[in-house]
N, CA, C and O atoms as a MOPAC input file, in Angstrom:
PM7 MOZYME 1SCF
protein

 N    252.16000 1   120.14000 1    33.55200 1
 C    252.70200 1   120.72400 1    34.77100 1
 C    253.38900 1   119.61400 1    35.55700 1
 O    252.75700 1   118.60800 1    35.87800 1
 N    254.65700 1   119.77700 1    35.86800 1
 C    255.39700 1   118.79300 1    36.65200 1
 C    255.06800 1   118.89000 1    38.12100 1
 O    254.45400 1   119.85700 1    38.57200 1
 N    255.48100 1   117.88100 1    38.86400 1
 C    255.19600 1   117.84100 1    40.29200 1
 C    255.74300 1   119.07200 1    41.00600 1
 O    255.08100 1   119.62200 1    41.88500 1
 N    256.95200 1   119.51100 1    40.63500 1
 C    257.54300 1   120.66000 1    41.31300 1
 C    256.82800 1   121.95600 1    40.95200 1
 O    256.95100 1   122.94500 1    41.67600 1
 N    256.07300 1   121.97300 1    39.83000 1
 C    255.31000 1   123.15500 1    39.45000 1
 C    253.95100 1   123.20900 1    40.14100 1
 O    253.29700 1   124.25100 1    40.14800 1
 N    253.53000 1   122.09800 1    40.71700 1
 C    252.23300 1   122.02000 1    41.37800 1
 C    252.32800 1   122.72300 1    42.72800 1
 O    253.27100 1   122.48300 1    43.48200 1
 N    251.35300 1   123.59700 1    43.04600 1
 C    251.38100 1   124.27300 1    44.35100 1
 C    251.45600 1   123.26500 1    45.49600 1
 O    250.85500 1   122.19300 1    45.43300 1
 N    252.19700 1   123.61800 1    46.53700 1
 C    252.40900 1   122.69600 1    47.65900 1
 C    251.08500 1   122.27100 1    48.29300 1
 O    250.95800 1   121.13000 1    48.73800 1
 N    250.10100 1   123.16300 1    48.34300 1
 C    248.80500 1   122.79500 1    48.90400 1
 C    248.12300 1   121.70600 1    48.09900 1
 O    247.51500 1   120.80000 1    48.66800 1
 N    248.22000 1   121.78800 1    46.78300 1
 C    247.63000 1   120.74700 1    45.94300 1
 C    248.40600 1   119.44400 1    46.07400 1
 O    247.80900 1   118.36800 1    46.09700 1
 N    249.73500 1   119.53000 1    46.16100 1
 C    250.52900 1   118.30800 1    46.36000 1
 C    250.14000 1   117.63700 1    47.66800 1
 O    249.99700 1   116.41500 1    47.72400 1
 N    249.96600 1   118.44000 1    48.73400 1
 C    249.53300 1   117.89900 1    50.02200 1
 C    248.18100 1   117.20200 1    49.87800 1
 O    248.02800 1   116.05100 1    50.28700 1
 N    247.19900 1   117.89800 1    49.29700 1
 C    245.84200 1   117.34600 1    49.18900 1
 C    245.83100 1   116.05900 1    48.37300 1
 O    245.21800 1   115.07200 1    48.78000 1
 N    246.49800 1   116.06200 1    47.23700 1
 C    246.48800 1   114.87000 1    46.37600 1
 C    247.22100 1   113.70300 1    47.03200 1
 O    246.80400 1   112.55500 1    46.87500 1
 N    248.30200 1   113.97200 1    47.76200 1
 C    249.00000 1   112.89800 1    48.48100 1
 C    248.12000 1   112.35000 1    49.59300 1
 O    248.02800 1   111.13600 1    49.77700 1
 N    247.47200 1   113.24200 1    50.33600 1
 C    246.58400 1   112.82100 1    51.41600 1
 C    245.44900 1   111.94800 1    50.88200 1
 O    245.15400 1   110.89400 1    51.44600 1
 N    244.81700 1   112.38800 1    49.79900 1
 C    243.67200 1   111.65000 1    49.26600 1
 C    244.08200 1   110.34400 1    48.59800 1
 O    243.25500 1   109.44400 1    48.44500 1
 N    245.34400 1   110.22700 1    48.19900 1
 C    245.85400 1   108.97000 1    47.64600 1
 C    246.36500 1   108.05500 1    48.76200 1
 O    246.80200 1   106.93200 1    48.51000 1
 N    246.30300 1   108.55300 1    49.99400 1
 C    246.87500 1   107.84400 1    51.14900 1
 C    248.35100 1   107.53700 1    50.90000 1
 O    248.86500 1   106.48900 1    51.29200 1
 N    249.01100 1   108.47900 1    50.23800 1
 C    250.44900 1   108.39500 1    49.98600 1
 C    251.13400 1   109.05600 1    51.18300 1
 O    251.51000 1   110.22700 1    51.13300 1
 N    251.28700 1   108.28600 1    52.25200 1
 C    251.77100 1   108.84700 1    53.51100 1
 C    253.18400 1   109.39900 1    53.38500 1
 O    253.50200 1   110.40700 1    54.01500 1
 N    254.03800 1   108.76800 1    52.59000 1
 C    255.39300 1   109.29300 1    52.36900 1
 C    255.31600 1   110.62900 1    51.62400 1
 O    256.08000 1   111.54900 1    51.91700 1
 N    254.40300 1   110.73300 1    50.67100 1
 C    254.21500 1   111.98500 1    49.94800 1
 C    253.71000 1   113.10200 1    50.84600 1
 O    254.11100 1   114.25600 1    50.69900 1
 N    252.82500 1   112.75400 1    51.77800 1
 C    252.33100 1   113.74200 1    52.74500 1
 C    253.49800 1   114.21600 1    53.61600 1
 O    253.69500 1   115.41800 1    53.79700 1
 N    254.26600 1   113.26900 1    54.15300 1
 C    255.41100 1   113.64600 1    55.00000 1
 C    256.43000 1   114.47500 1    54.24700 1
 O    257.11400 1   115.31000 1    54.83700 1
 N    256.53700 1   114.24900 1    52.94000 1
 C    257.51100 1   114.97000 1    52.13400 1
 C    257.21600 1   116.46800 1    52.06400 1
 O    258.13900 1   117.26900 1    51.92300 1
 N    255.94300 1   116.85700 1    52.16100 1
 C    255.59400 1   118.28000 1    52.06100 1
 C    255.36500 1   118.93900 1    53.42300 1
 O    255.13600 1   120.14600 1    53.49400 1
 N    255.42500 1   118.16400 1    54.49300 1
 C    255.18800 1   118.70700 1    55.83800 1
 C    256.49900 1   118.75500 1    56.60900 1
 O    257.25700 1   117.78500 1    56.63900 1
 N    256.74700 1   119.88100 1    57.22100 1
 C    257.94200 1   120.03900 1    58.04100 1
 C    257.90600 1   119.04800 1    59.20900 1
 O    256.84700 1   118.84100 1    59.80300 1
 N    259.04500 1   118.43500 1    59.54700 1
 C    259.05500 1   117.47700 1    60.65900 1
 C    258.52600 1   118.06300 1    61.97300 1
 O    257.96300 1   117.34000 1    62.79500 1
 N    258.70700 1   119.36300 1    62.16500 1
 C    258.24200 1   120.02100 1    63.39600 1
 C    256.98900 1   120.85800 1    63.12800 1
 O    256.89100 1   121.99800 1    63.58100 1
 N    256.05000 1   120.29900 1    62.40400 1
 C    254.82700 1   121.00700 1    62.03200 1
 C    254.00700 1   121.41700 1    63.25200 1
 O    253.99300 1   120.72500 1    64.26900 1
 N    253.33300 1   122.53900 1    63.13200 1
 C    252.37100 1   123.00500 1    64.13300 1
 C    250.99600 1   122.73000 1    63.52700 1
 O    250.53100 1   123.48600 1    62.67400 1
 N    250.34100 1   121.64500 1    63.96900 1
 C    249.07300 1   121.23000 1    63.37900 1
 C    247.93600 1   121.29900 1    64.38000 1
 O    248.07700 1   120.91900 1    65.54300 1
 N    246.80400 1   121.79400 1    63.89800 1
 C    245.53900 1   121.71300 1    64.61500 1
 C    244.45600 1   121.43200 1    63.59300 1
 O    244.46200 1   121.99000 1    62.49600 1
 N    243.53800 1   120.57400 1    63.95600 1
 C    242.44400 1   120.23800 1    63.05800 1
 C    241.15100 1   120.10500 1    63.82700 1
 O    241.14100 1   119.90600 1    65.04200 1
 N    240.05900 1   120.21700 1    63.09300 1
 C    238.74800 1   120.07300 1    63.71000 1
 C    237.86600 1   119.24800 1    62.77700 1
 O    237.59800 1   119.63700 1    61.64000 1
 N    237.43100 1   118.11600 1    63.28000 1
 C    236.45800 1   117.28700 1    62.58800 1
 C    235.19100 1   117.31800 1    63.43100 1
 O    235.25100 1   117.69300 1    64.60200 1
 N    234.05000 1   116.93700 1    62.87500 1
 C    232.83400 1   116.96300 1    63.68300 1
 C    233.02100 1   116.18700 1    64.99200 1
 O    233.18900 1   114.96800 1    64.99500 1
 N    232.98600 1   116.91400 1    66.07900 1
 C    233.07700 1   116.29200 1    67.39400 1
 C    234.46600 1   116.12700 1    67.97500 1
 O    234.58200 1   115.74800 1    69.14000 1
 N    235.54200 1   116.39300 1    67.21500 1
 C    236.88600 1   116.14800 1    67.75000 1
 C    237.90500 1   117.18600 1    67.30200 1
 O    238.02600 1   117.47000 1    66.11000 1
 N    238.64100 1   117.75500 1    68.26100 1
 C    239.80000 1   118.57600 1    67.90300 1
 C    241.03900 1   117.67900 1    67.84300 1
 O    241.10200 1   116.65900 1    68.53000 1
 N    242.01900 1   118.05700 1    67.02500 1
 C    243.23200 1   117.27000 1    66.82700 1
 C    244.44000 1   118.19500 1    66.88300 1
 O    244.37500 1   119.33800 1    66.43000 1
 N    245.53600 1   117.70200 1    67.43700 1
 C    246.77500 1   118.48000 1    67.49200 1
 C    247.96800 1   117.56500 1    67.30100 1
 O    247.94900 1   116.40300 1    67.70600 1
 N    249.01600 1   118.10900 1    66.67500 1
 C    250.27500 1   117.38400 1    66.53000 1
 C    251.40200 1   118.39200 1    66.35100 1
 O    251.19800 1   119.49100 1    65.83400 1
 N    252.58800 1   118.00000 1    66.78400 1
 C    253.75800 1   118.86000 1    66.64300 1
 C    254.88500 1   118.16900 1    65.87600 1
 O    255.98800 1   118.70500 1    65.76400 1
 N    254.60300 1   116.97800 1    65.34900 1
 C    255.58100 1   116.25200 1    64.53500 1
 C    254.86400 1   115.65200 1    63.33600 1
 O    253.74800 1   115.14800 1    63.46000 1
 N    255.50500 1   115.71000 1    62.18200 1
 C    254.87200 1   115.19000 1    60.96300 1
 C    254.57600 1   113.70200 1    61.06700 1
 O    253.53000 1   113.25300 1    60.59700 1
 N    255.46700 1   112.92900 1    61.66700 1
 C    255.24200 1   111.47900 1    61.78200 1
 C    254.00200 1   111.18500 1    62.63100 1
 O    253.20900 1   110.30800 1    62.28700 1
 N    253.83600 1   111.90400 1    63.72200 1
 C    252.65300 1   111.74900 1    64.56900 1
 C    251.40100 1   112.16400 1    63.80600 1
 O    250.37300 1   111.49100 1    63.86800 1
 N    251.49700 1   113.27000 1    63.09400 1
 C    250.36000 1   113.76100 1    62.31400 1
 C    249.89300 1   112.71400 1    61.31800 1
 O    248.69500 1   112.45300 1    61.20600 1
 N    250.82200 1   112.11500 1    60.59800 1
 C    250.46200 1   111.12300 1    59.59000 1
 C    249.95400 1   109.83300 1    60.23300 1
 O    248.89400 1   109.33300 1    59.85700 1
 N    250.68900 1   109.29700 1    61.18700 1
 C    250.35000 1   107.98300 1    61.74500 1
 C    249.15300 1   108.01500 1    62.69200 1
 O    248.32500 1   107.10400 1    62.66100 1
 N    249.04600 1   109.03700 1    63.52500 1
 C    248.00000 1   109.04300 1    64.54800 1
 C    246.77000 1   109.86600 1    64.18900 1
 O    245.72000 1   109.71500 1    64.81300 1
 N    246.88900 1   110.72800 1    63.19700 1
 C    245.72900 1   111.55100 1    62.83000 1
 C    245.25100 1   111.20900 1    61.42800 1
 O    244.13500 1   110.71300 1    61.26900 1
 N    246.06200 1   111.46100 1    60.40700 1
 C    245.59600 1   111.22100 1    59.03700 1
 C    245.23600 1   109.76400 1    58.79000 1
 O    244.24900 1   109.48000 1    58.11000 1
 N    246.02300 1   108.83100 1    59.33300 1
 C    245.69300 1   107.41800 1    59.13200 1
 C    244.49100 1   106.99600 1    59.97600 1
 O    243.88200 1   105.95900 1    59.71100 1
 N    244.15100 1   107.78000 1    60.97300 1
 C    242.91800 1   107.55100 1    61.73400 1
 C    241.72500 1   108.11200 1    60.94800 1
 O    240.67100 1   107.48200 1    60.86800 1
 N    241.91000 1   109.31300 1    60.36700 1
 C    240.84300 1   109.91100 1    59.56800 1
 C    240.50000 1   109.03100 1    58.37300 1
 O    239.32800 1   108.82100 1    58.05800 1
 N    241.54000 1   108.51600 1    57.70800 1
 C    241.35700 1   107.70600 1    56.49700 1
 C    241.91700 1   106.31700 1    56.75800 1
 O    243.08300 1   106.03700 1    56.48100 1
 N    241.06900 1   105.45900 1    57.29100 1
 C    241.45200 1   104.09900 1    57.68300 1
 C    241.63600 1   103.22200 1    56.44400 1
 O    241.23300 1   103.60800 1    55.34700 1
 N    242.23900 1   102.05000 1    56.61500 1
 C    242.44300 1   101.15200 1    55.47700 1
 C    241.14600 1   100.78800 1    54.74500 1
 O    241.17000 1   100.55800 1    53.53600 1
 N    240.02100 1   100.73200 1    55.45500 1
 C    238.75300 1   100.38000 1    54.80700 1
 C    238.10100 1   101.56700 1    54.09600 1
 O    237.10000 1   101.39200 1    53.40000 1
 N    238.65200 1   102.76700 1    54.26000 1
 C    238.12600 1   103.94500 1    53.58000 1
 C    238.74900 1   104.04600 1    52.19000 1
 O    239.95900 1   104.22600 1    52.05500 1
 N    237.91400 1   103.92800 1    51.16500 1
 C    238.39200 1   104.03500 1    49.78700 1
 C    238.01500 1   105.40700 1    49.22800 1
 O    236.84400 1   105.68800 1    48.97400 1
 N    239.02000 1   106.24600 1    49.04400 1
 C    238.80900 1   107.54800 1    48.41900 1
 C    238.87500 1   107.29000 1    46.91700 1
 O    239.95300 1   107.07900 1    46.36200 1
 N    237.71300 1   107.30700 1    46.26400 1
 C    237.66300 1   106.85700 1    44.87800 1
 C    237.44100 1   107.96900 1    43.86100 1
 O    237.51800 1   107.71700 1    42.65800 1
 N    237.16600 1   109.19100 1    44.30900 1
 C    237.02600 1   110.28400 1    43.35000 1
 C    237.35900 1   111.60500 1    44.02700 1
 O    236.84500 1   111.91400 1    45.10200 1
 N    238.21600 1   112.36900 1    43.39000 1
 C    238.49400 1   113.73900 1    43.83200 1
 C    237.57100 1   114.63700 1    43.02800 1
 O    237.68000 1   114.70700 1    41.80400 1
 N    236.67100 1   115.31900 1    43.70200 1
 C    235.70500 1   116.17700 1    43.03100 1
 C    236.27700 1   117.55500 1    42.72900 1
 O    235.94000 1   118.16100 1    41.71200 1
 N    237.14700 1   118.05200 1    43.61400 1
 C    237.70800 1   119.38300 1    43.39100 1
 C    238.91100 1   119.58700 1    44.30500 1
 O    238.92900 1   119.12900 1    45.44800 1
 N    239.90900 1   120.28000 1    43.78100 1
 C    241.03600 1   120.77300 1    44.57300 1
 C    241.28300 1   122.19400 1    44.09700 1
 O    241.50300 1   122.42400 1    42.90800 1
 N    241.24700 1   123.14500 1    45.01400 1
 C    241.53100 1   124.52700 1    44.63300 1
 C    242.45700 1   125.15100 1    45.66000 1
 O    242.37400 1   124.86700 1    46.85500 1
 N    243.33600 1   126.00400 1    45.16900 1
 C    244.30000 1   126.67600 1    46.04000 1
 C    244.12900 1   128.18500 1    45.91200 1
 O    243.66500 1   128.69500 1    44.89200 1
 N    244.51400 1   128.87300 1    46.96200 1
 C    244.38100 1   130.33200 1    46.99400 1
 C    245.25900 1   130.84900 1    48.12400 1
 O    245.91200 1   130.07500 1    48.82300 1
 N    245.26500 1   132.15900 1    48.29300 1
 C    245.99100 1   132.79600 1    49.39100 1
 C    245.03500 1   133.71500 1    50.14800 1
 O    244.12400 1   134.30500 1    49.56800 1
 N    245.26100 1   133.81800 1    51.44000 1
 C    244.58700 1   134.80400 1    52.27500 1
 C    245.73000 1   135.64500 1    52.84300 1
 O    246.33600 1   135.28700 1    53.85300 1
 N    246.00900 1   136.75400 1    52.18900 1
 C    247.16900 1   137.59900 1    52.45900 1
 C    248.42600 1   136.73900 1    52.31700 1
 O    248.76600 1   136.35200 1    51.19900 1
 N    249.12900 1   136.42600 1    53.41600 1
 C    250.35200 1   135.62000 1    53.27800 1
 C    250.15400 1   134.16500 1    53.72300 1
 O    251.12000 1   133.40400 1    53.78600 1
 N    248.93700 1   133.78200 1    54.02500 1
 C    248.63200 1   132.39300 1    54.38300 1
 C    248.02900 1   131.70600 1    53.15700 1
 O    247.22800 1   132.29500 1    52.43200 1
 N    248.42300 1   130.46900 1    52.94200 1
 C    247.90500 1   129.71800 1    51.80800 1
 C    246.70600 1   128.87800 1    52.22500 1
 O    246.52200 1   128.54800 1    53.39600 1
 N    245.89800 1   128.54600 1    51.22400 1
 C    244.68500 1   127.76100 1    51.47800 1
 C    244.52600 1   126.73100 1    50.37400 1
 O    244.77700 1   127.01200 1    49.20300 1
 N    244.10600 1   125.53800 1    50.76100 1
 C    243.71200 1   124.51300 1    49.79600 1
 C    242.39900 1   123.91300 1    50.27900 1
 O    242.24500 1   123.57900 1    51.45400 1
 N    241.46100 1   123.78400 1    49.35600 1
 C    240.16500 1   123.17600 1    49.64200 1
 C    240.05100 1   121.95900 1    48.73200 1
 O    240.29900 1   122.04300 1    47.52900 1
 N    239.67500 1   120.82900 1    49.32000 1
 C    239.54200 1   119.61700 1    48.52300 1
 C    238.28000 1   118.86900 1    48.94200 1
 O    237.98900 1   118.69000 1    50.12500 1
 N    237.54200 1   118.44000 1    47.91000 1
 C    236.29500 1   117.69800 1    48.11000 1
 C    236.44200 1   116.35600 1    47.40100 1
 O    236.97800 1   116.27700 1    46.29500 1
 N    235.96100 1   115.31200 1    48.05000 1
 C    236.18200 1   113.97400 1    47.50700 1
 C    235.05500 1   113.02900 1    47.89100 1
 O    234.27100 1   113.29200 1    48.80400 1
 N    235.00100 1   111.91600 1    47.16100 1
 C    234.04200 1   110.85800 1    47.44800 1
 C    234.80700 1   109.70600 1    48.08800 1
 O    235.91100 1   109.35300 1    47.67400 1
 N    234.18900 1   109.14300 1    49.09900 1
 C    234.82800 1   108.08400 1    49.87600 1
 C    233.78400 1   107.03600 1    50.22900 1
 O    232.63200 1   107.36100 1    50.51700 1
 N    234.19600 1   105.78700 1    50.20300 1
 C    233.26600 1   104.73300 1    50.63100 1
 C    233.99100 1   103.80200 1    51.58500 1
 O    235.20700 1   103.62200 1    51.52500 1
 N    233.19500 1   103.22400 1    52.46200 1
 C    233.69200 1   102.23800 1    53.42200 1
 C    232.53800 1   101.29400 1    53.73300 1
 O    231.46100 1   101.44900 1    53.15700 1
 N    232.72200 1   100.32700 1    54.61600 1
 C    231.62900 1    99.38900 1    54.89700 1
 C    230.33800 1   100.05300 1    55.38600 1
 O    229.27000 1    99.44500 1    55.31400 1
 N    230.42500 1   101.29800 1    55.88500 1
 C    229.23300 1   101.98700 1    56.38000 1
 C    228.45900 1   102.72100 1    55.28900 1
 O    227.31000 1   103.10600 1    55.50900 1
 N    229.06800 1   102.92500 1    54.10600 1
 C    228.34500 1   103.62700 1    53.04600 1
 C    229.23800 1   104.43100 1    52.12800 1
 O    230.46000 1   104.28200 1    52.11300 1
 N    228.58200 1   105.29100 1    51.36100 1
 C    229.22600 1   106.14000 1    50.36400 1
 C    229.03200 1   107.59500 1    50.80100 1
 O    227.92100 1   108.00800 1    51.13400 1
 N    230.12400 1   108.36700 1    50.79700 1
 C    230.08400 1   109.69700 1    51.37100 1
 C    230.80300 1   110.71900 1    50.49200 1
 O    231.59900 1   110.37800 1    49.61700 1
 N    230.48800 1   111.98700 1    50.76300 1
 C    231.24000 1   113.11300 1    50.22400 1
 C    231.81800 1   113.83500 1    51.42600 1
 O    231.16100 1   113.95800 1    52.46000 1
 N    233.03900 1   114.30900 1    51.29000 1
 C    233.70200 1   115.02600 1    52.37300 1
 C    234.46800 1   116.19800 1    51.77700 1
 O    234.96500 1   116.12400 1    50.65400 1
 N    234.55700 1   117.27300 1    52.53800 1
 C    235.36100 1   118.41400 1    52.11900 1
 C    236.20700 1   118.86600 1    53.29400 1
 O    235.75300 1   118.89500 1    54.43700 1
 N    237.44400 1   119.21500 1    52.98800 1
 C    238.31900 1   119.77900 1    53.99800 1
 C    238.91200 1   121.07700 1    53.46000 1
 O    239.21200 1   121.19600 1    52.27200 1
 N    239.07400 1   122.04100 1    54.35500 1
 C    239.75000 1   123.29000 1    54.03700 1
 C    240.98500 1   123.35700 1    54.91500 1
 O    240.90400 1   123.20400 1    56.13400 1
 N    242.12500 1   123.58500 1    54.28900 1
 C    243.38300 1   123.66700 1    55.02600 1
 C    244.00800 1   125.03700 1    54.79500 1
 O    244.11700 1   125.50200 1    53.66100 1
 N    244.41000 1   125.66600 1    55.87700 1
 C    245.17600 1   126.90600 1    55.83100 1
 C    246.57400 1   126.56300 1    56.31000 1
 O    246.73500 1   125.82000 1    57.27900 1
 N    247.58300 1   127.09400 1    55.64200 1
 C    248.93100 1   126.71300 1    56.02200 1
 C    249.95600 1   127.77100 1    55.67800 1
 O    249.75400 1   128.61300 1    54.80400 1
 N    251.06600 1   127.69800 1    56.39800 1
 C    252.25300 1   128.50200 1    56.12300 1
 C    253.31400 1   127.57300 1    55.55800 1
 O    253.39000 1   126.40000 1    55.92400 1
 N    254.11900 1   128.10500 1    54.67500 1
 C    255.15200 1   127.31200 1    54.00600 1
 C    256.50400 1   128.00400 1    54.16000 1
 O    256.62700 1   129.21100 1    53.95500 1
 N    257.50200 1   127.22200 1    54.52000 1
 C    258.88300 1   127.69800 1    54.58600 1
 C    259.74900 1   126.66400 1    53.87600 1
 O    259.67300 1   125.47500 1    54.18600 1
 N    260.56000 1   127.10100 1    52.94000 1
 C    261.46000 1   126.20000 1    52.20500 1
 C    260.72300 1   125.00700 1    51.59900 1
 O    261.18700 1   123.86900 1    51.67600 1
 N    259.56800 1   125.28600 1    50.99600 1
 C    258.78200 1   124.27600 1    50.28800 1
 C    258.25200 1   123.15700 1    51.19800 1
 O    258.05200 1   122.02400 1    50.76000 1
 N    258.03200 1   123.50200 1    52.46600 1
 C    257.42200 1   122.55800 1    53.41500 1
 C    256.37100 1   123.30400 1    54.23300 1
 O    256.52300 1   124.48400 1    54.54800 1
 N    255.31300 1   122.59100 1    54.56500 1
 C    254.24000 1   123.16400 1    55.38200 1
 C    254.69100 1   123.15000 1    56.83400 1
 O    254.99600 1   122.09500 1    57.39100 1
 N    254.73100 1   124.34500 1    57.44900 1
 C    255.21900 1   124.46900 1    58.82500 1
 C    254.08300 1   124.64800 1    59.83300 1
 O    254.19800 1   124.23000 1    60.98500 1
 N    253.00500 1   125.26100 1    59.39900 1
 C    251.83600 1   125.48000 1    60.25100 1
 C    250.62900 1   125.07800 1    59.42200 1
 O    250.46300 1   125.54900 1    58.29700 1
 N    249.77400 1   124.19900 1    59.97600 1
 C    248.66200 1   123.64400 1    59.21700 1
 C    247.41000 1   123.61200 1    60.07900 1
 O    247.42500 1   123.09600 1    61.19600 1
 N    246.33500 1   124.16500 1    59.55400 1
 C    245.03100 1   124.13600 1    60.21600 1
 C    244.03400 1   123.53600 1    59.24400 1
 O    243.91400 1   124.01400 1    58.11600 1
 N    243.31000 1   122.49100 1    59.65600 1
 C    242.34300 1   121.83800 1    58.77800 1
 C    240.97400 1   121.80400 1    59.44800 1
 O    240.84900 1   121.45500 1    60.62200 1
 N    239.95500 1   122.17100 1    58.68500 1
 C    238.56600 1   122.06500 1    59.10700 1
 C    237.88800 1   121.06700 1    58.16700 1
 O    237.97100 1   121.19700 1    56.94600 1
 N    237.21700 1   120.06800 1    58.74900 1
 C    236.60400 1   118.97900 1    57.96600 1
 C    235.09700 1   119.01400 1    58.09200 1
 O    234.56000 1   119.22600 1    59.17900 1
 N    234.41200 1   118.80400 1    56.97500 1
 C    232.95100 1   118.76500 1    56.96200 1
 C    232.40600 1   117.48600 1    57.61400 1
 O    231.25000 1   117.43700 1    58.03500 1
 N    233.25000 1   116.46400 1    57.68800 1
 C    232.78800 1   115.14500 1    58.09700 1
 C    232.34400 1   114.37500 1    56.87300 1
 O    232.23800 1   114.93500 1    55.78200 1
 N    232.08400 1   113.08000 1    57.05300 1
 C    231.60800 1   112.24700 1    55.94900 1
 C    230.09700 1   112.43000 1    55.85500 1
 O    229.35800 1   112.07400 1    56.77200 1
 N    229.64800 1   112.99400 1    54.72700 1
 C    228.23700 1   113.26100 1    54.53200 1
 C    227.68000 1   112.26400 1    53.51000 1
 O    228.26600 1   112.10400 1    52.43900 1
 N    226.57100 1   111.59200 1    53.80900 1
 C    226.01700 1   110.61800 1    52.87300 1
 C    225.87000 1   111.22500 1    51.48200 1
 O    225.27000 1   112.28900 1    51.33000 1
 N    226.40600 1   110.56200 1    50.48000 1
 C    226.44900 1   111.15600 1    49.14500 1
 C    225.12900 1   111.11400 1    48.41800 1
 O    224.83500 1   112.03300 1    47.65400 1
 N    224.31500 1   110.08900 1    48.61700 1
 C    223.01300 1   109.95700 1    47.93600 1
 C    223.15500 1   110.21200 1    46.44600 1
 O    222.23300 1   110.70900 1    45.79900 1
 N    224.33900 1   109.86000 1    45.89700 1
 C    224.55200 1   110.00400 1    44.46200 1
 C    224.84900 1   111.40500 1    44.00500 1
 O    225.05600 1   111.62000 1    42.81100 1
 N    224.87900 1   112.39100 1    44.92000 1
 C    225.11400 1   113.78500 1    44.51500 1
 C    226.48900 1   114.26300 1    44.88800 1
 O    227.28400 1   113.51900 1    45.46300 1
 N    226.77000 1   115.50300 1    44.56100 1
 C    228.05700 1   116.12900 1    44.88300 1
 C    227.83200 1   117.13300 1    45.97200 1
 O    228.77700 1   117.79000 1    46.41000 1

């Protein structure tokens, strides 16, 4: 399956987890309508550059090593798309598992409206 055959939600998730910020920006509309919720913090952005630099790069700092993608699945809820991705991440504080669910709208092969709910970094204790 080539990159263009891969669903946009999976391309977004895999770019995000690879910290491929240019790849993330490539699938997000410059005027994105973004809202996210992580444990304890709501997030909002109306520009893809702000979303990547001030939110995603804050969520996944340089010391955060995303070293295993456990699952990526895509689906639809009527006309809204969904991607769920679970991954293992480690940083100086420990080893964690995290899952995010993203709901999004797509126009012309770009994500225009994006909502993400994050489980937070949960201590992995060697499990999934």
